[in-house]
Every structure is written in C-alpha cells, then in structure tokens.
Phi, psi and omega in degrees: 000142174233149182242128178273124183225155176300130178253315188217145178209127169259109187266124178064044173291145179261127177294126181261340182197149173224124183231097181299332185271001176281164186291342179128159176114187175233118177274129184231138172307125182299335176295323177289320177301314181296324182302328182241000176081029174277132182262155174304137178070006178291142176294135180223156175248130181243129182236125177280121184295322184285323186255340184081356178296141178229147176209148177258139177207207177223159184272135171245143181282127177264210182266128180303137177076003185275338186074014183302132165219094188246122176276120185244146177061223182302333178300334180296346178282345183264359179186171178229163179308136182100337177294149176261134181230160172246128181249123185232143171236150184237158177233147173261122186248146169284153182308324181288346179270342190299310187302324183264357182292134179226117179295152174256117187226135172229148172261144183240154173270185184294342177260014180061037171261141179293123178254339183199138170263121182266107182273087175294141178291156173304151184307320181301327179278336184272344185277145174299148184297342183278346181264136177289141179277323181193161177286145179302143181281000000 
C-alpha cells in the first residue's frame, strides 16, 4: 500500500501570465520551486481560489527572482493574470514513511514573494490518536 500525501504547496500564488498558445504546463520562478521542493517537470495540481477550478499539469522552470506563475496552454483556461492559485505537489509514501512526513508549504503575497513558511506538523503529530500510523515493521 502507498499513501498519497501533500509534499509541496505554494499558497495564494498570483498568476502573472496566461498563454493559451504555449505548449502547456505552469512556469514557476525557480526560487519558489526551491522553497517548497517542486522539481522541474514534476506533476502538480493547480487550483484557482476564486473559481474552484483545478487542473493537473507539470512544473517548468522560469526566471530566478521573477515571481513567475504562468499558466500555459490549456492551463490558461483556469485563470487570468491577477488570479490567486494554490500550487500543490504530492508524494506517494510507504506506510513506514507516513508518520514522519512533513509537507513544505509557503504563503505568498500578491507579488509572489514568500511571506510565511507554514510549518505543518509531521503527519504522525497531526493524526488523531485512534488512527494507526503504519503497520508494524
């Protein structure tokens, strides 16, 4: 069994550009990618805060320090510049990895600058005591 859990999250990123004619993906400032551990070409889920629309794509490396969050190709249909989105990446964990897993999450301002690192507790600390964390090894 594997468990899908949040790995990385850019909270309230502001869309800086939308290009319907690009080949597809989400271009992200590499400084933001590094802040939460998103890798180039990694699968990501993007959610528009205002509309609730969600779409899966992959991350492309943008220009360092630019604050880029660019919706490309079909992704341009889920938002326009100025929209706030949540960008999430997930990891599949073995049961023995679950208890110590801790997502990397940052909140962003309207210019896509990190305003806060949200230190979510490891899953083991966040789970109710009645749920098993993993099968005994």
